[in-house]
C-alpha positions in Angstrom: 35.5 16.8 -35.8 39.0 15.5 -35.3 42.0 17.1 -33.5 43.6 18.4 -36.6 40.4 20.2 -37.6 40.0 21.7 -34.1 43.6 23.0 -34.3 43.2 24.4 -37.8 40.2 26.3 -36.7 41.4 27.5 -33.3 45.0 28.4 -34.1 43.9 31.3 -36.3 42.7 32.9 -33.1 46.1 32.3 -31.6 47.8 34.2 -34.4 45.3 37.1 -34.1 45.8 37.5 -30.3 49.5 37.0 -30.5 49.6 40.0 -32.7 47.2 41.9 -30.5 49.2 41.0 -27.3 52.4 42.2 -28.9 50.8 45.5 -29.8 49.5 46.1 -26.3 52.7 45.0 -24.4 55.1 46.9 -26.6 53.0 50.0 -27.1 55.8 52.4 -25.9 58.4 50.8 -28.2 56.0 50.7 -31.2 54.8 54.3 -30.5 58.4 55.5 -30.4 59.1 53.9 -33.8 56.1 54.9 -35.8 55.1 58.2 -34.2 56.9 61.6 -33.7 59.1 61.5 -30.7 57.6 63.4 -27.8 57.2 61.6 -24.5 57.1 57.8 -24.0 53.6 58.1 -22.5 52.3 60.1 -25.5 53.7 57.6 -27.9 52.2 54.7 -26.0 48.8 56.4 -26.0 49.0 57.0 -29.7 49.7 53.3 -30.3 46.8 52.3 -28.0 44.6 54.7 -29.9 45.5 53.0 -33.2 44.9 49.6 -31.4 41.4 50.8 -30.5 40.9 52.0 -34.1 41.7 48.4 -35.3 38.9 47.2 -33.0 36.5 49.8 -34.4 37.0 48.1 -37.8 35.8 44.7 -36.4 32.1 45.4 -37.0 32.9 46.3 -40.6 34.9 43.1 -40.9 32.0 41.3 -39.3 29.5 42.6 -41.9 31.8 41.6 -44.8 32.9 38.2 -43.6 29.4 37.5 -42.1 27.8 37.9 -45.5 30.0 35.3 -47.1 29.8 33.0 -44.1 26.0 32.9 -44.3 25.8 32.7 -48.1 28.8 30.7 -49.2 29.6 28.7 -46.1 31.4 28.9 -42.7 34.8 27.6 -43.8 35.6 29.8 -46.8 35.8 33.2 -44.9 38.2 31.6 -42.4 40.7 31.0 -45.1 40.9 34.6 -46.2 40.9 36.0 -42.6 43.9 34.0 -41.5 45.8 35.0 -44.7 45.1 38.7 -44.0 46.2 38.6 -40.4 49.4 36.7 -41.3 50.4 39.2 -43.9 49.6 42.3 -41.8 51.5 40.9 -38.9 54.6 40.5 -41.0 54.2 44.0 -42.4 54.3 45.5 -38.9 57.7 43.8 -38.5 59.2 45.3 -41.7 57.5 48.7 -41.7 60.0 51.6 -41.8 60.2 54.0 -38.8 59.0 57.6 -38.6 62.6 58.7 -38.8 63.0 56.9 -42.1 59.8 57.9 -44.0 58.1 60.5 -41.9 54.3 60.7 -41.6 54.0 57.8 -44.0 55.1 55.5 -41.2 52.2 56.2 -38.8 49.7 56.3 -41.7 50.8 52.8 -43.0 50.8 51.4 -39.4 47.3 52.7 -38.9 46.2 51.1 -42.2 47.7 47.8 -41.2 45.9 47.9 -37.9 42.6 48.6 -39.6 43.2 45.6 -41.9 43.9 43.5 -38.9 40.7 44.7 -37.3 38.7 43.8 -40.4 40.3 40.3 -40.4 39.5 39.6 -36.8 35.9 40.7 -37.4 35.5 37.5 -39.4 38.0 35.3 -37.8 36.9 35.0 -34.1 33.2 34.8 -34.8 33.8 32.4 -37.6 35.9 30.1 -35.4 33.3 30.0 -32.6 30.5 29.3 -35.1 32.5 26.5 -36.8 33.3 24.8 -33.5 29.8 25.2 -32.1 28.0 23.9 -35.2 30.3 21.0 -35.5 29.9 19.9 -31.9 27.3 17.6 -30.3 24.9 19.4 -28.1 26.3 17.9 -24.9 29.8 19.0 -25.7 29.0 22.3 -27.5 30.4 24.5 -24.7 33.5 22.4 -24.3 34.5 22.4 -28.0 33.5 26.1 -28.5 35.7 27.1 -25.6 38.8 26.2 -27.7 38.1 29.4 -29.6 38.8 31.3 -26.4 41.7 29.0 -25.6 43.3 29.8 -28.9 43.1 33.5 -28.0 44.6 32.9 -24.6 47.4 30.9 -26.1 48.1 33.9 -28.4 48.4 36.3 -25.4 50.6 33.7 -23.6 53.0 33.4 -26.6 53.1 37.2 -26.8 54.1 37.3 -23.1 56.7 34.6 -23.5 58.2 36.3 -26.6 58.5 39.6 -24.8 60.2 38.0 -21.8 62.5 36.2 -24.2 63.5 39.5 -25.8 64.2 41.1 -22.4 66.4 38.2 -21.3 68.5 37.9 -24.5 68.7 41.4 -25.9 69.8 44.7 -24.4 67.3 47.5 -23.9 68.9 49.5 -26.8 68.7 46.5 -29.2 65.1 45.9 -28.4 64.2 49.5 -29.0 66.2 49.7 -32.2 65.3 46.5 -34.0 64.7 43.3 -31.9 61.1 44.2 -31.1 60.3 43.4 -34.7 61.4 39.8 -34.4 58.2 38.5 -32.8 56.0 40.0 -35.5 58.1 38.5 -38.2 58.0 35.0 -36.6 54.3 35.3 -35.7 53.2 35.7 -39.3 54.9 32.6 -40.7 52.6 29.9 -39.1 49.6 31.6 -40.8 50.6 29.9 -44.1 50.4 26.4 -42.4 47.1 27.2 -40.8 45.8 28.4 -44.2 46.8 25.0 -45.8 44.8 23.0 -43.2 41.8 25.3 -43.5 41.4 24.4 -47.1 40.8 20.9 -45.9 37.9 21.9 -43.6 34.4 20.7 -44.6 31.2 22.7 -44.0 29.2 22.3 -40.8 26.0 20.2 -40.7 24.0 23.3 -39.9 25.0 25.1 -43.0 24.6 22.0 -45.2 21.0 21.6 -43.8 20.2 25.3 -44.4 21.5 25.0 -48.0 19.6 21.8 -48.8 16.3 23.1 -47.4 16.7 26.5 -49.1 16.7 28.5 -45.9 19.8 30.6 -46.8 19.0 34.4 -47.0 20.5 36.5 -49.8 21.1 39.6 -47.5 21.7 38.0 -44.1 22.9 41.2 -42.3 19.7 43.2 -43.1 17.6 40.1 -42.3 19.3 39.9 -38.9 18.8 43.6 -38.2 15.1 43.5 -39.1 14.0 40.1 -37.9 16.3 39.3 -35.0 17.1 42.7 -33.3 16.4 41.3 -29.8 19.0 38.5 -30.2 21.6 41.0 -31.5 21.1 43.3 -28.5 21.5 40.3 -26.1 24.8 39.4 -27.8 25.9 43.0 -27.6 25.0 43.1 -23.9 27.0 40.0 -23.1 30.1 41.5 -24.6 30.1 44.4 -22.1 31.6 42.3 -19.3 33.4 39.8 -21.5 35.5 42.4 -23.4 36.1 44.9 -20.7 37.1 42.4 -18.0 39.4 40.4 -20.3 41.2 43.3 -21.9 41.7 45.1 -18.7 43.0 42.1 -16.7 44.8 40.1 -19.4 45.6 42.7 -22.0 46.4 46.0 -20.2 47.3 44.6 -16.8 51.1 44.2 -17.3 51.2 47.9 -18.4 48.9 48.9 -15.5 51.1 47.2 -13.0 54.3 48.7 -14.5 53.1 52.3 -14.8 50.6 52.7 -11.9 51.7 50.1 -9.3 55.4 50.0 -9.8 55.8 46.3 -10.5 58.4 45.7 -13.2 57.0 44.8 -16.6 59.1 41.5 -16.6 57.6 40.4 -13.3 54.1 41.3 -14.4 54.5 39.3 -17.6 55.8 36.3 -15.7 52.8 36.4 -13.4 50.5 36.7 -16.3 52.1 33.8 -18.1 51.4 31.5 -15.2 47.8 32.6 -15.1 47.3 32.3 -18.8 48.6 28.7 -18.6 46.1 28.0 -15.9 43.4 29.6 -18.1 44.2 27.1 -20.9 43.0 24.4 -18.5 40.2 26.3 -16.7 38.3 27.6 -19.8 37.5 24.1 -21.3 36.5 22.9 -17.8 34.2 25.9 -17.5 32.7 24.9 -20.9 32.1 21.4 -19.6 30.3 22.9 -16.5 28.1 24.9 -18.8 27.3 21.7 -20.8 26.4 19.8 -17.7 24.7 22.6 -15.8 23.4 25.5 -17.8 25.2 28.2 -19.7 22.7 30.9 -18.8 23.2 30.2 -15.1 27.0 30.2 -15.5 27.0 33.6 -17.1 24.6 35.0 -14.5 27.1 33.7 -11.9 30.0 35.3 -13.8 28.3 38.7 -13.9 27.6 38.6 -10.2 31.2 37.6 -9.4 32.5 40.6 -11.3 30.2 43.0 -9.5 31.3 41.5 -6.1 35.0 41.1 -6.7 36.0 43.9 -9.1 36.6 46.5 -6.3 38.5 44.1 -3.9 40.7 42.9 -6.8 41.8 46.5 -7.6 42.3 47.2 -3.9 44.6 44.2 -3.8 46.4 45.4 -6.9 46.8 48.9 -5.5 48.6 47.5 -2.4 51.6 46.7 -4.6 52.3 43.5 -2.6 53.3 40.5 -4.7 51.0 38.1 -2.8 48.1 40.5 -3.1 48.6 41.1 -6.8 48.8 37.3 -7.4 45.6 36.7 -5.4 43.8 39.4 -7.4 44.9 38.0 -10.7 43.9 34.4 -9.6 40.4 35.6 -8.8 40.2 37.4 -12.2 41.5 34.3 -13.9 38.8 32.1 -12.4 36.0 34.7 -13.3 37.2 35.2 -16.8 37.5 31.4 -17.3 33.8 31.1 -16.4 32.9 33.7 -18.9 35.1 32.4 -21.8 34.0 28.8 -21.3 30.3 29.7 -21.7 29.7 33.0 -23.5 30.9 31.9 -26.9 28.5 28.9 -27.1 25.7 31.0 -25.6 26.2 33.6 -28.3 26.0 31.1 -31.1 23.0 29.3 -29.6 21.0 32.6 -29.2 21.4 33.7 -32.9 19.2 32.2 -35.7 21.1 29.8 -37.9 20.6 31.4 -41.3 21.8 34.8 -40.1 24.2 33.5 -37.5 27.5 34.5 -39.0 26.3 38.0 -40.0 24.4 38.6 -36.7 27.2 37.5 -34.4 30.0 39.0 -36.4 28.3 42.4 -36.2 26.9 42.5 -32.7 29.7 40.7 -31.0 32.4 42.7 -32.8 30.6 45.9 -32.1 30.7 45.1 -28.4 34.4 44.2 -28.6 35.1 47.5 -30.5 33.2 49.6 -28.0 34.3 47.9 -24.7 37.4 45.9 -25.6 39.5 47.9 -27.9 38.9 51.0 -25.8 39.6 49.3 -22.5 43.3 50.4 -22.2 42.5 54.0 -23.0 39.5 54.1 -20.7 41.5 52.6 -17.8 44.3 55.1 -18.3 41.9 58.1 -18.4 39.9 56.9 -15.4 42.9 56.4 -13.3 44.3 59.8 -14.3 41.1 61.6 -13.4 39.5 59.5 -10.6 42.2 57.4 -9.0 43.5 53.8 -9.3 40.3 52.2 -8.1 38.0 53.8 -10.7 38.3 51.0 -13.3 36.6 48.6 -10.8 33.4 50.7 -10.9 33.6 50.7 -14.7 33.7 46.9 -14.7 30.8 46.7 -12.2 28.7 48.8 -14.5 29.6 46.6 -17.5 28.8 43.5 -15.6 25.4 44.8 -14.6 24.5 45.3 -18.2 25.6 41.7 -19.0 23.7 40.4 -16.0 20.5 41.7 -17.6 21.5 40.3 -21.0 22.3 36.9 -19.6 18.9 36.7 -17.9 17.3 36.9 -21.4 19.3 33.9 -22.8 17.5 30.7 -23.9 17.2 28.1 -21.1 18.6 24.6 -21.0 21.3 25.3 -23.7 18.8 25.4 -26.5 19.8 26.6 -29.9 17.7 28.9 -32.1 16.7 27.5 -35.5 16.5 29.5 -38.7 14.2 32.5 -39.2 11.8 32.7 -42.1 12.7 35.8 -44.2 10.0 35.2 -46.9 
C-alpha cells in the first residue's frame, strides 16, 4: 500500500471527525441557531442530544455498510460513505435557522445528523479494516493506527478552525453567520477523497475469500449466530476507548469552559498542542503493539485509566494551568496507547468473512452507547454528583474493557474465516 492509498483511506476519517468536532465545540452556537431560543445551556444540550442521536445511528450504518463490505468488497462502501458525509456537512452550513423556517430547522438538522451517523457507521470501521488487511503482520498495528490519526487530525482541524474564527471575527459575526464557514469548507475535500477512493483495489483477504468461495450471503446474521463471543469482546473494548476519548478530547474544551472557568480559546489551544502530539504518539503506540503484543498493551491501557482517571480530574478541578496541562498530557499518553492498538486488535479478533459486518455493528454499538452519550453523561454526572464523578464512570468503563482485553487472541494472531455451511 503506497502513501496515496493510505491518505485516500485515512482522510475520510479526518472529514468525519472534523464535522463531529465542530458540532461538539460549537454546540451553544448551533443550538441557538436551529432550536427555539431559551437558555444557552438548554440549546447546547439539545445540540448534544442530536449529536448523540447521530451516534445511535452508527450501528444501523454498520449493518448496511457491513453487508456490502463483506459481500461486494471493502473498497466500494468507502466511496459512498465519504460522499454522504461531505454532502451532509455542507448541508449543515447552509441550513436555514429556526427563526427562518421554524420547527423544520431542528427537524432537518436532526435528519442530517442521523445521515452522518449512518455514514460513519461504515466509514471508520471500513477504514480500519482496509488498512489492517492491506498491512503485513509485523506492521499491522502501525498502519491501522492511521485510521485513528485521521480522526485526531479532524478534531485538530476543528479546533484550529474555531480558534481562527475567534481571532478574525467578532462574537456577533460568529453567532450570526461565520460559524457556518468551517462546515462549508470541510465538505469540499470530500470530492477529492472520493476521486482517489475509486482508485483503491481490494484487499488480499477479501480477494482470497472470494476466490475460495468463503463469502457469506448474510454476513450480519452469520456473525451474530456463529461469532457472538468475538462481537462481545469488541463491544467490551469500546467501553474505555469511546468514553475516554470523547470525554478528554471531544467534550473537554466545553468542560473546562463551563465547569472549571478556563476560557474556551485557551482550552482549544491546549487541546491543539496535545492533538499534534497524538499524531506522533498513536503510530508509535501501534509500533509498540507490533513489537510487543497488542493484548498486553490494551491491558496496560485499561489499568492506566483505572489508576489515573481520578487524579486527572482532581488536577483539572484545581483550575491551575500547569495542573490542567499535566492532566491532559497523561490523558494524551493513555489514549495514544489505546488508539494505536485497539483498532488492529478489533480487526484481528473478528472472523474474516463477517469482519466488516461484525465490527461495524459491535464497534459502532459501543461508540453509540458510550461515545456519543459521553458529553451528556458527563454533564449530568457533574450536575448531580460533583466535578469528580466522571472519573468514576471512566474507571468503570475501563474495568469492563480490562476483562474484554484479557480475552483477546495472543501474539497478534488474526482470526480466519468461519464456515457458515
